[in-house]
C-alpha positions in Angstrom: 0.0 0.0 0.0 2.7 2.4 0.9 5.6 4.2 -0.9 8.4 6.1 0.8 7.6 6.6 4.5 8.9 9.5 6.7 9.0 9.0 10.4 7.4 11.8 12.4 7.4 10.8 16.1 6.8 8.0 18.5 3.9 8.0 21.0 2.8 5.3 23.5 5.2 2.9 21.8 3.7 3.4 18.3 5.7 5.1 15.6 3.8 7.6 13.5 4.9 8.5 10.0 3.6 9.8 6.7 3.6 8.3 3.3 4.9 10.7 0.6 1.4 10.8 -0.9 0.2 12.5 2.3 2.1 15.7 1.3 0.1 15.9 -1.9 -3.3 15.5 -0.2 -2.3 17.9 2.7 -1.6 20.6 0.2 -4.9 19.8 -1.7 -7.0 20.0 1.5 -5.4 23.2 2.7 -6.0 24.8 -0.8 -9.7 23.5 -0.9 -10.4 24.8 2.6 -8.7 28.2 2.1 -10.0 29.0 -1.3 -13.3 27.2 -1.4 -15.1 26.0 1.8 -14.3 28.7 4.3 -14.7 31.7 1.9 -18.1 30.2 0.9 -19.5 30.0 4.5 -17.6 32.9 6.1 -17.8 36.0 4.0 -15.7 39.2 3.9 -12.6 37.8 5.8 -9.1 38.5 4.6 -7.1 36.1 2.5 -4.6 35.6 5.3 -7.4 34.6 7.7 -8.8 32.1 5.1 -5.3 30.5 4.8 -5.0 30.4 8.5 -8.3 28.6 8.8 -7.3 26.2 6.0 -3.9 25.3 7.5 -5.4 24.9 11.0 -8.3 22.8 9.8 -6.0 20.5 7.9 -3.6 20.0 10.8 -6.4 19.3 13.3 -8.1 17.0 10.7 -4.9 14.9 10.5 -4.6 15.0 14.3 -8.1 13.6 14.5 -7.1 10.8 12.0 -4.1 9.9 14.2 -6.4 9.7 17.2 -8.7 7.4 15.2 -5.8 5.1 14.3 -4.4 5.2 17.8 -7.7 3.8 19.1 -7.3 0.8 16.7 -3.7 0.3 17.8 -4.5 0.4 21.5 -7.2 -2.2 21.2 -5.0 -4.3 19.0 -2.3 -4.2 21.6 -4.9 -5.3 24.3 -5.7 -8.4 22.2 -2.0 -9.2 21.6 -1.8 -8.1 18.0 1.7 -6.5 17.3 1.5 -3.2 15.5 4.2 -1.8 13.3 3.0 1.8 13.7 0.6 4.3 12.1 1.1 5.8 8.7 -0.8 8.8 7.2 -1.3 8.4 3.5 -3.3 9.9 0.7 -6.8 9.1 2.0 -6.3 9.1 5.8 -4.3 6.7 7.9 -3.8 3.1 8.7 -2.6 1.2 11.7 -0.2 -1.4 10.3 -0.5 -4.9 11.8 2.1 -7.7 11.5 -0.6 -10.4 11.4 -4.3 -11.0 11.2 -6.5 -10.8 14.4 -6.5 -14.0 16.4 -10.3 -14.3 16.6 -13.5 -12.6 15.4 -14.1 -10.7 18.6 -10.7 -9.2 18.5 -11.2 -7.9 15.0 -14.7 -6.6 15.9 -13.5 -4.6 18.9 -10.5 -3.3 17.0 -12.6 -2.2 14.0 -15.6 -0.7 15.8 -13.4 1.5 18.2 -12.3 3.6 15.2 -15.7 5.0 14.3 -16.6 5.4 18.0 -13.5 7.5 18.5 -14.4 9.7 15.5 -17.9 10.2 16.9 -16.5 11.2 20.3 -14.1 13.6 18.6 -17.0 15.0 16.5 -19.2 15.5 19.6 -16.3 17.3 21.4 -15.8 19.7 18.6 -19.6 20.2 18.3 -19.7 21.1 21.9 -16.9 23.6 21.5 -18.7 25.0 18.4 -21.9 25.5 20.4 -20.0 27.3 23.1 -18.2 29.4 20.5 -21.5 30.5 18.9 -22.2 32.4 22.1 -19.3 34.7 21.2 -16.6 32.8 23.2 -14.4 32.3 20.1 -13.7 34.6 17.1 -15.6 33.6 14.0 -12.6 32.1 12.1 -11.7 29.8 15.0 -15.3 28.7 15.5 -15.6 28.1 11.8 -12.6 25.7 12.0 -14.1 24.0 15.1 -17.5 23.6 13.3 -15.7 22.1 10.2 -13.9 19.6 12.4 -17.1 18.5 14.1 -18.7 17.8 10.7 -15.7 16.2 9.1 -15.2 13.8 12.0 -18.8 12.8 11.9 -18.5 12.2 8.1 -15.3 10.2 8.8 -17.2 8.0 11.3 -20.1 7.5 9.0 -17.9 6.7 6.0 -15.9 4.2 8.0 -19.0 2.4 9.1 -19.9 1.5 5.5 -19.6 -2.4 5.4 -17.0 -2.3 2.6 -13.6 -3.9 3.4 -11.0 -2.5 4.3 -13.1 0.3 5.9 -13.8 -0.2 9.6 -17.4 -1.2 8.7 -16.0 -3.8 6.3 -13.8 -5.2 9.1 -16.8 -5.4 11.4 -18.7 -7.3 8.7 -15.7 -9.6 8.2 -15.6 -10.3 11.9 -19.3 -11.2 11.9 -19.0 -13.5 8.9 -15.8 -15.1 10.4 -17.7 -15.7 13.6 -20.7 -17.3 11.8 -18.7 -19.6 9.5 -15.4 -19.9 11.3 -13.5 -19.3 8.0 -11.4 -16.1 7.9 -10.4 -16.7 4.2 -14.1 -16.9 3.1 -15.1 -13.9 5.3 -12.2 -11.9 3.8 -13.2 -12.9 0.2 -16.8 -11.9 0.7 -16.1 -8.6 2.5 -13.4 -7.6 0.1 -15.7 -8.2 -2.9 -18.2 -5.9 -1.3 -15.5 -3.3 -0.8 -14.3 -3.7 -4.4 -17.9 -3.2 -5.6 -18.3 -0.1 -3.4 -15.1 1.3 -4.8 -16.5 0.8 -8.4 -19.7 2.6 -7.3 -17.7 5.6 -6.1 -15.7 5.7 -9.3 -18.9 5.7 -11.4 -20.4 8.4 -9.2 -17.3 10.5 -9.5 -17.3 10.2 -13.3 -21.0 11.3 -13.4 -20.2 14.3 -11.1 -17.4 15.3 -13.4 -19.6 15.1 -16.5 -22.2 17.3 -14.7 -19.6 20.0 -14.0 -18.6 19.2 -10.4 -15.0 18.5 -11.3 -13.4 18.7 -7.8 -16.1 16.7 -6.0 -16.1 14.2 -8.8 -12.4 13.7 -8.7 -12.4 13.2 -4.9 -15.0 10.4 -5.3 -13.1 8.9 -8.2 -9.8 8.8 -6.3 -11.4 7.5 -3.1 -13.2 4.8 -5.2 -9.9 3.8 -6.8 -8.3 3.6 -3.4 -11.1 1.5 -1.8 -11.2 -0.8 -4.8 -7.5 -1.4 -4.8 -7.2 -1.7 -1.1 -10.1 -4.3 -1.0 -8.4 -6.5 -3.6 -5.0 -6.0 -1.9 -6.3 -7.0 1.5 -7.5 -10.3 0.2 -4.2 -11.0 -1.6 -2.3 -10.0 1.5 -4.3 -12.6 3.5 -3.6 -15.3 0.9 0.1 -14.4 1.0 0.2 -14.6 4.8 -1.6 -17.9 4.8 0.8 -19.3 2.2 4.0 -18.1 3.8 3.4 -17.8 7.6 5.0 -20.6 9.5 7.1 -21.7 6.4 10.8 -21.5 7.1 13.1 -19.7 4.6 15.0 -23.0 4.1 12.0 -24.3 2.1 12.3 -21.5 -0.5 16.0 -20.9 -0.8 18.4 -22.1 -3.5 21.0 -24.2 -1.8 23.7 -23.9 -4.6 23.8 -20.2 -5.3 26.2 -18.5 -7.7 28.9 -16.8 -5.7 31.9 -14.7 -6.5 35.4 -14.5 -4.9 36.5 -11.1 -3.5 39.7 -11.2 -5.6 38.3 -10.8 -9.1 38.0 -7.4 -10.7 34.7 -5.6 -11.4 35.2 -6.1 -15.1 35.5 -9.9 -14.6 32.4 -9.8 -12.4 30.4 -8.0 -15.0 31.6 -10.2 -18.0 31.6 -13.6 -16.3 28.7 -13.3 -13.8 26.3 -10.4 -14.4 26.0 -10.9 -18.1 25.8 -14.7 -17.8 23.4 -15.2 -14.9 21.5 -11.9 -15.0 21.3 -11.5 -11.2 21.3 -8.1 -9.5 23.1 -9.4 -6.4 25.9 -11.9 -5.9 27.2 -13.2 -2.5 30.9 -12.7 -2.0 32.5 -15.8 -0.4 36.0 -17.1 0.3 37.5 -20.1 2.0 34.7 -22.7 1.5 31.6 -20.6 1.7 32.7 -18.2 4.4 30.6 -15.2 3.6 32.4 -11.8 3.2 29.4 -9.8 2.0 27.6 -9.2 -1.3 27.8 -7.0 -4.4 24.9 -5.6 -6.3 24.5 -4.0 -9.7 23.5 -0.8 -8.0 27.0 -0.7 -6.4 28.6 -1.4 -9.7 27.0 1.6 -11.3 28.7 3.8 -8.6 32.2 2.7 -9.7 33.5 4.7 -12.7 33.7 2.6 -15.8 37.5 3.3 -16.3 38.2 1.8 -12.8 36.5 -1.6 -13.4 39.8 -3.3 -14.3 41.6 -2.0 -11.3 38.9 -2.3 -8.6 38.3 -5.7 -7.0 35.0 -7.1 -5.8 36.3 -7.2 -2.2 37.0 -3.4 -2.3 33.4 -2.6 -3.4 31.4 -5.4 -1.7 28.8 -4.5 0.9 29.2 -6.0 4.3 26.6 -8.4 5.7 23.7 -6.8 7.7 20.1 -7.5 8.7 19.0 -5.9 5.4 20.7 -8.4 3.1 20.8 -11.6 5.2 18.3 -14.0 6.8 18.6 -17.2 8.8 17.3 -20.5 7.3 14.9 -21.1 10.1 13.4 -17.6 9.9 9.7 -17.3 8.9 9.2 -16.6 5.2 6.9 -13.7 6.1 9.9 -12.1 8.0 12.0 -12.4 4.8 9.2 -10.9 2.7 9.0 -8.0 5.2 12.8 -7.4 4.9 12.5 -7.4 1.1 9.6 -5.0 1.1 11.4 -2.6 3.5 14.7 -2.6 1.7 13.7 -3.2 -1.9 16.1 -6.2 -2.1 14.8 -8.9 -4.4 17.4 -11.4 -3.1 18.6 -12.2 0.4 21.6 -14.3 1.5 20.7 -17.2 3.8 23.4 -17.4 6.5 24.0 -19.9 9.3 26.9 -19.6 11.7 28.6 -17.1 9.4 28.5 -19.4 6.4 26.4 -19.0 3.3 23.9 -21.9 3.0 21.7 -20.5 0.2 20.1 -17.5 -1.5 16.4 -16.6 -1.2 14.8 -14.7 -4.1 11.5 -13.0 -4.2 10.8 -14.7 -7.6 11.2 -18.2 -6.1 9.0 -17.3 -3.1 6.2 -16.0 -5.3 6.3 -19.0 -7.6 6.0 -21.5 -4.7 3.4 -19.3 -3.0 1.3 -19.2 -6.2 1.5 -23.0 -6.6 0.6 -23.5 -2.9 -2.5 -21.2 -3.2 -3.6 -22.8 -6.4 -3.5 -26.3 -4.8 -5.3 -25.1 -1.7 -8.0 -23.1 -3.5 
């Protein structure tokens, strides 16, 4: 789901960050509030005041979203579900879980607390807005407070729609899971509903654009695209977890990998290995599989072409680390997580400092696909 992530802060043991897409949407929301919504409802204020209202409204909206996601995370922690953190992205936020909920009730409680928290936040802002209407707050501040009351109520209502992966869809999945006792079936049904809901939003967005409401139509279209993609992705993610969880890396690795000695030149490496085997990473070993490190095509591009004959692999090789190695008994999902985080398509499998194999994303996906096909 995510692209490049930027860490913001850590609170109550949860790391909060933003996806790069959030920057785009934050600018769009500030612009929409400052030039559209607030000038429409609050006349004859200065441009600076409108921009102040827009920036403040956007910041407090995202603070509300963080509070919404924190409620999910705290309940998940109570039920023993490890959380990676909270990420703000293009259409809100998501609390990232390492695994699926252990039972239907855990999922129900974790899902329903999100809309409840948004309703509470909406009521709090509405109370402040009511007090502010008596003249307690200046009009611009009360306008922002009123907006936050409405938008949090909308956020709660939208999330209660039974379309996975919205909170309402997770509530539906927990109920279906509890009725039939089959998480895979419950996920397939709820994700199909979510995908259909996404298509409906896309169609409604197109209709709005055709009738002249370009901004409103584009919002619906983009939200529909997100919901549709996330619903399909959630089901695929479950299948992936089911296929890989509990499987050791040893089952997927190649036990006779192509290795290179540290003494050869970069030119020899390119001619005899890269062009012959077409791999982007090669383990560097010496003395009967003692692992020295690895060398990648990305590292090769950083060496000037006229130095390829003089430079050796050992001089350029990258040392072993948690980002390019994995143990043979490690869970395959752990390996996939490392690959996803680092962008490495191949990991060296190491035991007691010695290379015992190489794990490639391609091999994992092929075996996973075969396993899912047989179990379907």
